[in-house]
C-alpha positions as CSV (number, residue, x, y, z in Angstrom):
1,M,0.0,0.0,0.0
2,T,1.3,3.5,-0.8
3,G,0.2,7.0,0.1
4,N,0.5,9.4,2.9
5,T,-1.6,7.5,5.4
6,L,0.8,7.4,8.3
7,A,2.1,10.9,7.7
8,K,-1.4,12.4,7.6
9,K,-2.5,10.8,10.8
10,N,0.4,12.1,12.8
11,K,1.7,15.5,12.1
12,I,4.7,15.1,14.4
13,E,6.0,11.6,15.0
14,L,9.1,10.2,16.7
15,K,10.4,6.7,16.2
16,T,13.1,4.9,18.2
17,G,15.3,2.4,16.4
18,N,17.7,1.7,13.6
19,C,17.0,4.2,10.8
20,L,17.8,1.6,8.1
21,K,15.1,-0.8,9.2
22,I,12.6,2.0,10.0
23,L,13.1,3.7,6.6
24,D,12.6,0.3,4.9
25,D,9.4,-0.4,6.8
26,L,8.1,3.1,6.2
27,Y,8.7,2.9,2.5
28,K,7.0,-0.5,2.3
29,K,4.0,0.9,4.0
30,E,3.8,4.4,2.6
31,G,6.0,4.6,-0.5
32,A,7.9,7.7,-1.6
33,I,6.4,10.3,0.8
34,A,9.2,12.7,1.9
35,D,9.3,16.3,0.5
36,L,12.6,16.9,2.3
37,I,15.1,14.8,4.3
38,F,17.4,16.6,6.7
39,A,20.2,14.3,8.1
40,D,22.9,14.9,10.6
41,P,24.6,11.5,10.6
42,P,27.5,10.3,12.8
43,Y,30.7,12.2,12.2
44,F,32.9,9.3,13.4
45,L,34.8,11.6,15.7
46,S,34.8,9.7,19.0
47,N,38.4,8.5,18.8
48,G,39.7,9.5,22.2
49,G,40.9,12.9,21.1
50,I,40.7,16.1,23.1
51,T,38.5,19.2,22.7
52,C,37.4,22.2,24.6
53,Q,33.9,22.3,26.2
54,N,32.8,25.1,28.5
55,G,36.4,26.2,29.0
56,K,37.5,22.7,30.0
57,M,39.6,20.0,28.2
58,V,37.4,17.0,27.6
59,K,37.8,13.7,25.6
60,V,35.8,13.4,22.4
61,N,33.5,10.5,23.3
62,K,29.9,11.1,22.1
63,G,29.0,7.4,22.1
64,D,29.5,4.1,20.4
65,W,27.4,5.4,17.5
66,D,30.1,8.0,16.7
67,K,33.1,5.7,16.7
68,S,34.8,5.1,13.4
69,Q,34.9,1.6,11.9
70,G,37.4,2.7,9.3
71,P,36.8,4.6,6.1
72,D,35.5,1.7,4.0
73,I,32.9,0.6,6.6
74,N,32.0,4.2,7.4
75,H,31.4,4.9,3.7
76,E,29.3,1.7,3.3
77,F,27.1,2.9,6.1
78,N,26.6,6.2,4.5
79,M,25.7,4.5,1.2
80,E,23.1,2.3,2.9
81,W,21.2,5.1,4.7
82,L,21.4,7.4,1.7
83,K,20.0,4.7,-0.6
84,R,16.9,4.4,1.7
85,C,16.5,8.2,1.9
86,Q,16.7,8.5,-1.9
87,K,14.0,5.8,-2.2
88,I,11.6,7.5,0.2
89,L,11.9,10.9,-1.4
90,K,9.1,12.1,-3.7
91,P,10.2,12.7,-7.3
92,T,10.3,16.4,-6.4
93,G,12.0,15.8,-3.1
94,S,15.5,16.8,-1.9
95,I,17.9,16.0,0.9
96,M,20.2,18.1,3.1
97,V,23.0,16.5,5.0
98,S,25.1,18.2,7.6
99,G,28.6,17.2,8.6
100,T,32.2,18.2,9.3
101,M,35.2,17.3,7.1
102,H,35.4,13.9,8.8
103,V,32.3,12.7,7.1
104,I,31.0,15.2,4.5
105,Y,33.3,14.0,1.7
106,S,32.1,10.5,2.0
107,I,28.5,11.9,1.9
108,G,29.2,13.9,-1.3
109,F,30.8,10.9,-3.0
110,A,28.0,8.6,-2.0
111,M,25.5,11.0,-3.4
112,Q,27.3,11.1,-6.7
113,Q,27.5,7.3,-6.7
114,L,23.7,7.2,-6.3
115,D,23.2,9.7,-9.2
116,M,21.8,12.4,-7.0
117,K,22.1,15.9,-8.3
118,I,24.2,18.1,-5.8
119,L,22.6,21.6,-5.7
120,N,24.6,23.5,-3.1
121,N,27.4,23.2,-0.6
122,I,26.1,25.4,2.2
123,T,28.6,26.5,4.9
124,W,27.5,27.2,8.4
125,Q,30.0,29.5,10.0
126,K,30.2,29.6,13.8
127,P,31.3,33.1,15.1
128,N,32.5,31.7,18.4
129,P,33.8,28.2,17.9
130,P,35.7,26.2,20.6
131,P,39.4,27.1,20.6
132,N,42.1,25.0,18.8
133,L,44.0,23.3,21.6
134,A,46.6,21.7,19.4
135,C,47.7,24.9,17.8
136,R,48.9,22.9,14.8
137,Y,46.2,23.9,12.3
138,F,43.4,26.5,11.7
139,T,40.5,26.6,14.2
140,H,37.6,24.5,13.1
141,S,34.7,27.0,12.8
142,T,32.4,25.6,10.0
143,E,30.1,22.8,9.2
144,T,28.9,21.9,5.7
145,I,25.4,21.1,4.5
146,I,25.2,19.4,1.1
147,W,21.9,19.9,-0.6
148,A,20.9,17.4,-3.3
149,R,17.8,16.4,-5.2
150,K,16.7,12.8,-5.7
151,G,18.2,12.4,-9.2
152,E,20.0,14.1,-12.0
153,K,16.9,14.6,-14.0
154,T,14.3,15.1,-11.3
155,K,12.9,18.5,-10.2
156,H,13.2,20.0,-6.8
157,K,11.5,22.8,-4.7
158,F,13.4,26.0,-3.9
159,N,11.6,29.0,-2.4
160,Y,13.9,31.6,-4.0
161,D,11.6,34.6,-3.4
162,L,11.3,33.9,0.3
163,M,15.1,33.4,0.7
164,R,15.7,36.7,-1.1
165,E,13.1,38.4,1.1
166,L,14.8,37.1,4.2
167,N,18.1,38.4,2.9
168,G,17.0,42.0,2.5
169,G,16.0,41.7,-1.1
170,K,19.3,40.3,-2.2
171,Q,20.1,36.8,-3.5
172,M,21.0,34.6,-0.5
173,K,24.5,33.2,-0.6
174,D,25.6,29.8,0.6
175,V,27.7,30.9,3.6
176,W,25.5,31.5,6.7
177,T,26.8,32.9,10.0
178,M,24.8,31.7,12.9
179,T,25.5,31.1,16.6
180,A,25.4,27.7,18.2
181,P,22.2,26.6,20.0
182,S,21.2,29.0,22.8
183,K,20.8,28.0,26.5
184,H,17.0,28.0,26.0
185,E,17.3,25.4,23.2
186,K,19.2,23.1,25.7
187,L,16.7,23.7,28.5
188,H,15.7,20.0,28.7
189,G,19.1,18.6,27.9
190,K,21.5,18.6,25.0
191,H,22.9,16.5,22.2
192,P,26.7,16.6,21.3
193,T,25.9,17.7,17.7
194,Q,22.8,19.8,18.3
195,K,22.0,22.4,15.7
196,P,20.5,25.8,16.2
197,I,16.8,26.1,15.4
198,A,17.5,29.1,13.2
199,L,19.6,27.0,10.9
200,L,16.9,24.3,10.5
201,E,14.2,26.9,10.0
202,R,16.1,28.4,7.1
203,L,16.8,25.0,5.5
204,I,13.2,23.8,5.8
205,E,11.7,27.0,4.5
206,A,14.1,27.0,1.5
207,A,13.0,23.6,0.3
208,T,9.4,23.0,1.6
209,D,6.0,24.5,1.9
210,K,3.4,24.3,4.7
211,N,2.2,20.8,5.4
212,D,5.0,19.2,3.5
213,L,6.6,16.2,5.1
214,V,10.2,16.3,6.5
215,I,12.0,13.2,7.6
216,D,15.1,13.2,9.9
217,P,16.8,9.7,10.1
218,F,19.2,10.9,12.9
219,S,16.9,13.2,14.9
220,G,19.0,13.5,18.0
221,S,17.5,16.1,20.3
222,G,14.7,16.8,17.9
223,T,15.7,20.2,16.6
224,T,14.3,19.4,13.1
225,G,11.0,18.4,14.7
226,V,10.8,21.6,16.7
227,A,11.4,23.7,13.6
228,C,8.8,21.7,11.7
229,K,6.3,22.3,14.5
230,M,6.9,26.0,14.4
231,L,6.7,26.2,10.6
232,N,3.6,24.0,10.2
233,R,5.4,21.1,8.5
234,R,4.8,17.5,9.1
235,Y,7.7,15.5,10.6
236,I,8.9,12.0,11.2
237,G,12.1,11.8,13.3
238,I,14.1,8.6,13.8
239,E,16.6,8.2,16.6
240,I,18.5,5.1,17.8
241,D,19.1,6.3,21.3
242,K,16.1,6.2,23.7
243,K,17.4,9.0,25.9
244,Y,17.5,11.4,22.9
245,T,14.1,10.4,21.8
246,A,12.9,11.3,25.3
247,L,14.7,14.6,25.1
248,A,13.1,15.4,21.8
249,R,9.6,14.6,23.1
250,K,10.1,17.1,26.0
251,R,11.2,19.8,23.5
252,L,8.3,19.1,21.2
253,K,5.8,19.4,24.0
254,E,7.2,22.7,25.2
255,N,5.3,25.8,24.1
256,L,8.3,27.5,22.4
257,Q,8.5,31.2,22.4
258,L,11.6,31.6,20.4
259,K,12.2,34.2,17.8
260,L,13.4,32.1,14.9
261,R,14.8,34.5,12.5
262,H,18.0,36.2,13.6
């Protein structure tokens, strides 16, 4: 059976489990239903290194889900979840994937292998990043979001006029300076790779319309869902860790009074 049965019944939905299986089951039941997929997959950074957090030196250990299995296995994983995302996208759908240099090149290569059409390489610039403790290279201050459509010859949605309006009547460029999530956004807890709501708002508004369906296969603390709720989009979030699903539920129940556009 195909159609938007599940998505219509539940405007905002969270699922706990392996995204590969859940995406497979969702596609079998509903078909190609997603207008947009936003994904913030594991960066494979938890290798025992050191970083600075709240002015203190701490080990980089986000969890077993973030530990590298080697470049070949990491890339195979990226191929597998991207295949499923491509399958569940509508013919006019698109996908946005966020990552650091540790994973984003694998993502871009996998997209090309799957014959997706890469549309933009968006740079999120952080004005106040953690300091560089090693002092042996430039301070990491950006993350990349690759935006691609389902296929080379498919169409995609882009709300050009709205993006231009939000940018003071000028064409919006692909480098965006935004601060990290505020304290209010972490009121119920936090995720190690949590994104600011303002970033998700802009991405979602750029590629969807009201009542469109957004799927996030690595939903973490639920920021994508919060943005969808505030923008009147439908949402399905998938998260493997129960504690982050619980955190996302708390955030989604909150009556947010955030000013989204900064």
